[in-house]
C-alpha positions in Angstrom: 96.0 -25.4 -22.7 96.7 -28.7 -24.1 96.2 -29.2 -27.8 93.3 -31.7 -27.2 91.3 -29.2 -25.0 90.5 -26.7 -27.9 89.0 -29.4 -29.9 86.9 -30.8 -27.1 85.6 -27.4 -26.4 84.9 -26.9 -30.0 82.8 -29.9 -30.1 81.0 -29.4 -26.9 80.1 -26.0 -28.2 79.0 -26.7 -31.7 78.0 -30.4 -31.7 74.4 -29.5 -32.8 75.7 -27.3 -35.7 78.2 -30.1 -36.8 75.3 -32.5 -36.9 73.0 -30.0 -38.5 75.2 -29.8 -41.8 75.9 -33.5 -42.0 73.8 -36.6 -42.0 72.2 -39.1 -39.7 74.9 -41.8 -40.2 77.8 -39.6 -39.9 76.3 -38.1 -36.6 75.5 -41.5 -35.0 79.4 -42.4 -33.9 80.1 -38.6 -32.9 79.5 -38.9 -29.1 81.4 -42.4 -29.0 84.2 -40.5 -31.0 84.3 -37.6 -28.6 84.7 -39.9 -25.5 87.5 -41.8 -27.4 89.4 -38.7 -28.2 88.9 -37.5 -24.7 90.4 -40.7 -23.3 93.2 -41.1 -25.9 94.1 -37.6 -26.8 96.6 -37.3 -29.5 99.4 -40.0 -29.9 102.5 -39.0 -27.8 106.1 -39.1 -28.8 106.6 -41.4 -26.0 104.6 -44.1 -28.1 106.7 -46.4 -30.1 104.9 -45.7 -33.3 104.9 -41.9 -32.9 108.4 -41.6 -31.7 109.6 -38.9 -34.3 106.5 -37.0 -34.9 105.1 -34.4 -32.3 101.4 -34.7 -33.1 100.2 -32.4 -30.5 102.5 -29.7 -31.7 101.1 -30.0 -35.3 97.4 -29.7 -33.8 98.0 -26.9 -31.4 97.6 -23.7 -33.6 94.1 -22.3 -33.9 92.8 -23.4 -37.4 89.6 -22.3 -38.8 86.9 -25.2 -39.4 84.2 -24.6 -42.0 81.4 -26.2 -39.7 78.5 -24.3 -41.5 79.9 -25.7 -44.9 80.1 -22.1 -46.4 80.9 -22.4 -50.2 84.5 -21.5 -50.8 84.8 -19.2 -53.8 86.7 -21.4 -56.2 86.0 -23.2 -59.5 88.4 -26.1 -59.5 88.4 -26.2 -63.2 89.7 -22.8 -63.2 92.5 -23.4 -60.6 93.9 -26.5 -62.5 94.2 -27.1 -66.3 96.6 -29.5 -67.4 96.9 -31.9 -70.3 98.1 -35.4 -69.4 98.4 -37.7 -72.5 96.8 -41.2 -72.4 95.2 -40.6 -69.0 91.3 -40.1 -69.1 89.7 -39.9 -65.8 86.3 -39.3 -64.3 87.4 -36.2 -62.3 85.8 -35.2 -58.9 86.7 -32.5 -56.4 86.7 -32.0 -52.7 87.6 -28.3 -51.6 89.0 -28.5 -48.1 86.6 -31.1 -46.7 83.5 -30.4 -48.8 82.7 -32.5 -52.0 82.0 -30.2 -54.8 78.8 -31.2 -56.5 78.5 -28.1 -58.8 81.0 -29.6 -61.2 80.3 -33.1 -62.1 82.1 -35.0 -65.0 80.0 -35.9 -68.0 81.3 -39.5 -67.8 78.7 -42.3 -67.8 79.3 -44.8 -65.3 78.0 -48.4 -65.3 74.7 -49.1 -63.8 74.6 -49.2 -60.0 78.1 -47.4 -59.5 78.1 -44.6 -57.2 80.8 -41.9 -57.3 80.2 -38.6 -55.3 79.7 -37.2 -51.8 79.5 -39.1 -48.7 76.9 -37.1 -47.0 74.6 -37.6 -50.2 75.4 -41.4 -50.2 74.5 -42.0 -46.6 71.1 -40.2 -47.4 70.4 -42.2 -50.7 71.7 -45.6 -49.4 71.5 -45.6 -45.7 71.7 -49.3 -45.4 74.9 -49.7 -47.5 76.5 -46.8 -45.7 75.6 -48.0 -42.3 77.1 -51.5 -43.0 80.6 -50.0 -44.0 81.1 -46.4 -42.6 83.6 -46.6 -39.7 83.8 -50.5 -39.7 87.5 -50.7 -40.9 89.0 -47.5 -39.1 88.8 -48.0 -35.3 88.5 -44.8 -33.3 88.8 -46.6 -30.0 92.7 -46.9 -30.6 93.8 -43.9 -32.4 92.9 -40.3 -31.2 93.3 -38.8 -34.7 90.8 -41.1 -36.1 88.5 -40.4 -33.2 88.9 -36.7 -33.8 88.2 -37.1 -37.5 85.1 -39.1 -36.8 83.9 -36.5 -34.3 84.2 -33.7 -36.9 84.0 -35.0 -40.4 80.7 -33.7 -42.1 81.2 -35.1 -45.7 83.7 -37.0 -47.9 83.8 -39.1 -50.9 82.3 -42.5 -51.8 83.3 -45.1 -54.7 80.7 -48.1 -54.7 81.0 -50.7 -57.3 78.3 -53.4 -57.1 79.0 -57.1 -57.6 80.5 -58.0 -61.0 80.7 -54.5 -62.2 83.9 -53.2 -63.9 84.5 -49.6 -64.0 87.0 -49.1 -66.9 87.7 -45.6 -66.5 89.9 -44.6 -63.6 88.2 -42.2 -60.9 90.2 -39.3 -60.0 89.6 -37.3 -56.7 91.5 -33.9 -56.3 91.6 -32.6 -52.8 92.2 -28.9 -52.8 93.1 -26.7 -49.9 92.0 -23.1 -50.4 91.5 -20.4 -47.8 92.6 -17.1 -46.6 93.1 -18.1 -43.0 94.8 -21.1 -41.4 92.3 -24.0 -41.9 91.7 -27.4 -40.8 90.0 -30.2 -43.0 88.6 -33.5 -41.8 88.2 -35.7 -44.9 86.8 -39.2 -45.3 87.0 -41.5 -48.1 84.7 -44.6 -48.4 85.4 -47.2 -50.9 83.3 -50.4 -51.3 83.9 -53.1 -54.0 81.5 -55.9 -54.0 82.6 -59.4 -55.1 84.2 -59.6 -58.6 84.0 -56.0 -59.2 86.9 -53.7 -60.3 87.9 -50.0 -60.2 91.0 -47.6 -59.8 91.2 -44.4 -57.8 93.5 -41.7 -57.9 93.6 -39.2 -55.1 95.7 -35.9 -55.4 96.3 -33.5 -52.6 97.1 -29.9 -53.4 97.5 -26.6 -51.4 96.7 -23.5 -53.2 97.3 -20.5 -50.7 100.4 -19.8 -48.3 98.6 -20.3 -45.1 98.8 -23.1 -42.7 96.8 -26.2 -43.6 96.0 -29.1 -41.5 94.1 -32.3 -42.8 93.1 -35.5 -41.0 92.1 -38.2 -43.6 90.5 -41.4 -43.1 90.2 -43.8 -45.9 88.2 -47.2 -45.6 88.6 -49.7 -48.4 86.4 -52.8 -48.5 87.5 -55.2 -51.2 84.9 -58.1 -51.6 86.0 -61.7 -52.7 87.5 -61.6 -56.3 87.6 -57.8 -56.4 90.5 -55.8 -58.0 91.2 -52.3 -56.7 94.2 -49.7 -57.5 94.6 -46.8 -54.9 97.0 -44.1 -56.0 97.8 -41.1 -53.5 99.8 -38.3 -54.8 100.8 -35.5 -52.5 101.8 -32.1 -53.9 101.1 -29.8 -51.2 103.5 -27.1 -49.7 105.7 -26.5 -46.7 102.7 -25.1 -44.6 100.6 -28.2 -44.9 100.5 -30.9 -42.3 98.7 -34.1 -43.3 97.7 -37.0 -41.0 96.2 -40.0 -43.0 94.9 -43.3 -42.2 94.2 -45.9 -44.9 92.4 -49.1 -43.8 92.0 -51.9 -46.2 90.0 -55.1 -45.6 90.3 -57.7 -48.3 88.4 -61.1 -48.7 89.1 -64.0 -50.6 91.1 -63.9 -54.0 90.9 -60.1 -53.9 93.7 -58.2 -55.4 94.5 -54.6 -54.0 97.4 -52.1 -54.9 98.1 -49.1 -52.8 100.8 -46.8 -54.0 101.5 -43.5 -52.1 103.9 -40.7 -53.5 104.9 -37.6 -52.0 106.6 -35.1 -54.2 106.1 -31.9 -52.1 104.7 -31.4 -48.5 105.3 -29.9 -45.1 104.7 -32.6 -42.5 103.0 -35.9 -43.5 102.1 -39.0 -41.4 100.7 -41.8 -43.4 99.3 -44.9 -41.6 98.6 -48.1 -43.8 96.5 -51.0 -42.3 95.7 -54.0 -44.4 94.1 -57.0 -43.5 93.9 -60.0 -45.7 91.0 -62.0 -44.4 90.3 -64.5 -47.0 92.4 -67.2 -48.8 94.4 -66.2 -51.9 94.1 -62.5 -51.3 97.0 -60.5 -52.7 98.2 -57.1 -51.4 101.0 -54.8 -52.9 101.8 -51.8 -50.7 104.4 -49.3 -51.8 105.4 -45.7 -51.6 108.0 -42.9 -51.9 108.8 -39.7 -50.9 111.3 -37.1 -52.1 112.0 -34.5 -49.5 114.3 -31.5 -49.0 114.4 -28.5 -46.8 112.8 -29.4 -43.4 110.2 -31.4 -44.8 109.0 -34.7 -43.0 107.1 -37.9 -44.0 106.5 -40.3 -41.3 105.3 -43.9 -42.4 103.6 -46.6 -40.3 102.5 -49.7 -42.0 100.7 -52.8 -40.4 99.9 -55.8 -42.6 97.9 -58.7 -41.2 97.8 -62.1 -42.7 94.6 -63.5 -41.0 94.0 -66.4 -43.6 96.1 -68.9 -45.4 97.6 -68.8 -48.8 97.8 -65.0 -49.0 100.6 -62.8 -50.5 101.7 -59.4 -49.7 104.6 -57.4 -51.1 105.8 -54.0 -49.3 108.3 -51.5 -50.6 108.9 -47.9 -49.6 111.7 -45.6 -50.6 112.8 -42.2 -49.5 115.3 -39.6 -51.0 116.4 -37.1 -48.5 118.3 -33.8 -48.9 119.0 -30.7 -46.8 117.5 -31.1 -43.2 114.6 -33.4 -44.3 113.4 -36.2 -42.1 112.1 -39.6 -43.0 110.6 -42.2 -40.7 109.4 -45.9 -41.5 108.0 -48.3 -39.2 106.5 -51.4 -40.8 105.0 -54.6 -39.2 103.9 -57.7 -40.7 101.6 -59.9 -38.6 101.1 -63.5 -39.6 98.3 -64.8 -37.4 98.1 -68.5 -36.3 96.6 -70.6 -39.0 97.7 -68.4 -41.7 99.9 -71.1 -43.3 101.4 -70.7 -46.7 101.7 -67.0 -46.2 104.2 -65.2 -48.6 105.1 -61.7 -47.2 107.9 -59.4 -48.1 108.7 -56.0 -46.7 111.5 -53.6 -48.0 112.6 -50.2 -47.0 115.4 -48.3 -49.0 116.6 -44.8 -48.3 119.1 -42.4 -49.6 120.4 -39.3 -47.7 122.1 -36.8 -49.8 123.5 -34.6 -47.0 124.8 -35.3 -43.2 122.1 -33.4 -41.9 119.3 -35.5 -43.5 117.9 -38.1 -41.0 116.1 -41.4 -41.7 114.6 -43.8 -39.0 113.6 -47.2 -40.0 112.2 -50.2 -38.0 111.0 -53.1 -40.1 109.3 -55.8 -38.2 107.9 -59.4 -38.5 105.6 -61.3 -36.0 104.8 -64.7 -37.1 102.6 -67.2 -35.5 102.5 -69.8 -38.3 105.2 -72.2 -39.3 104.6 -72.8 -43.1 105.4 -69.3 -44.4 107.8 -67.4 -46.5 108.5 -64.1 -44.9 111.4 -61.5 -45.1 112.2 -58.0 -44.3 115.1 -55.7 -44.8 116.3 -52.0 -44.6 119.1 -50.0 -46.1 120.0 -46.3 -45.6 122.9 -44.8 -47.3 124.1 -42.6 -50.1 124.4 -43.0 -53.7 126.7 -45.8 -55.3 129.9 -44.1 -55.9 130.9 -46.8 -58.5 127.7 -45.8 -60.5 128.4 -42.2 -60.1 132.1 -42.8 -61.3 131.0 -44.7 -64.3 128.5 -42.0 -65.4 131.1 -39.3 -64.9 133.8 -41.4 -67.0 131.3 -41.1 -69.8 131.3 -37.3 -69.8 128.1 -36.8 -67.8 128.3 -33.9 -65.4 128.1 -34.6 -61.7 124.9 -32.9 -61.2 123.2 -34.6 -64.2 124.5 -38.0 -63.1 123.1 -37.5 -59.5 119.9 -36.8 -61.1 119.8 -39.8 -63.3 120.9 -42.2 -60.3 118.2 -40.7 -58.1 115.5 -41.1 -60.8 116.7 -44.8 -61.2 116.4 -45.4 -57.5 112.7 -44.4 -57.5 111.8 -46.2 -60.9 110.5 -49.3 -59.1 107.9 -47.5 -57.2 106.4 -45.8 -60.2 106.7 -49.1 -62.3 104.1 -50.7 -59.8 101.5 -48.2 -61.2 99.0 -50.0 -63.5 97.9 -47.0 -65.3 100.3 -46.2 -68.2 99.3 -42.5 -68.5 99.7 -41.9 -65.0 103.2 -43.9 -64.9 104.5 -41.9 -67.8 103.4 -38.5 -66.2 104.9 -39.6 -62.6 108.3 -40.4 -64.2 108.1 -36.8 -65.7 107.2 -35.2 -62.4 109.9 -37.1 -60.5 112.6 -35.9 -62.8 111.3 -32.3 -62.7 111.2 -32.7 -58.7 114.9 -33.9 -58.7 115.9 -31.1 -61.1 114.3 -28.5 -58.7 111.7 -27.5 -61.5 108.6 -28.8 -59.3 108.6 -26.4 -56.4 104.8 -27.2 -55.6 101.8 -28.1 -57.4 100.9 -25.7 -60.3 99.3 -25.7 -63.8 102.2 -27.5 -65.4 102.6 -30.1 -62.8 99.2 -31.6 -62.1 98.3 -35.1 -62.9 94.7 -34.6 -63.7 92.7 -33.4 -66.9 89.5 -31.6 -67.1 
C-alpha cells in the first residue's frame, strides 16, 4: 500500500470526528485539502526540491493520531525546569499537537493581544481567523501542507493589533510525549498588524524513545512597518521526523528575522518561503545544524522580491560528522519591477568525516536590471592553518577543533536579537560540540518557568 493511502483512508473514515474536535474555520478547507493531497501525494525524490529526502518512507509507518484530543498525562512544568539568566518569556505549551490551556503564564499582555490556542482563536475572532488562516501556505502545490490542513485540529496563534508593541518575548514549547509511535499536525498563525512588534521563540522537544512524526505549517503576516523575530530551536531525538513549512508575507517597511537552529534531531525537512510585497521591506533568514550519527537536515528556501527597494540577507551553515547528511537548496526570485533589490544568499558547510555528505544548490532568478544580488556556497573541512596555529600555542587538538567549530557557527547565533537567548545558545552549542548535549533534558532547555 502506498504511504498516501493510509492517510486518505483515515480521513475518509474519521472526517466527522476530526471536525467534531476542531472548529468551523479549520474544518472548511478540509475537503479541498483532501482532494489536493489525493492529487499531489507526497513529494517524490524525483522532484528536484526533494531529491535527497524520501518523504513517503518517513510517512509510511503506522503512527497514532490523537483525533479525539485525549488529554496526555503530562504537566509541562514538571517535565522541564531550567533557569536561563536574562531571558524572561511568556511561556506556552503544545503537547503533541494540542494547545495546553490548563497552564497559562501569569504575564499580562498589552490590550488586544491574543496568545493562545488556534481553535479557541477561530471561535473568538472568526473574522480575523478567516482572513488569515491558510492564506499564506498553499495546499495546492505541496502534498504535506495539504495533509496538515486536512488533519490539523488545533494550533497556536500570536495576534498583535496595530501600533502595539509586545515587549516580553513569547515562547512556545512543542513537546512530543507518547507511549506509542505518534504523528502530530501542528499549526502556528502569527498576525502582526501595521507598526506592531513581537518576538516568538519556538522550541521542539521529544521526551520518549518512540517514533514521532510532525507536520508543521507556520504562517506569518507582517503588516506595514511591523517588526517580528521568529526563532526555531529543535532539540528532538534520533527517532523524530519533522516536516516544517514556514510562510512569511511582508508588507511595506516591515522587518522580519527568521533564525532556525537544529541541535539534535533525526530527520528534518525545513521549508522557508518569504515574500516581500511592499517597498522597503527587510528580511533576514538564517539557520544552522549540528549533525552526527545518521542525522539529516534538508533545507529549502524561496525568497520572492515582489516590490522595489527591498532587502534580504540569507545565511545557512551546517557542521556534519559521522554519516550525517545535509541538504541546502535556496532560491531568490526577483520579479519584474522589483528594482533596487538587494539580496544575498550564502551557504557554508563543514564535513568532519569522509562519510558525511552535503548537497548544496544556491539559485538566483532575476527579472529586474537594477539590483544587487549574489549567492555562494562552500563545503570543506576546517582550516588546517587555523588548527595548526591553535596547536602551536599548546591547545590540544580536540579542544582546538571544538573552538574552530564554535567560531564557525558564531555568526548565526549573533543574528539573534535577544541577548539572553544568544548567551544560552552559545553555551548549548559548545556543549553540543563537546558531546555533552545528547538530547534535550532538564539542563539543556532554553525556557524558564
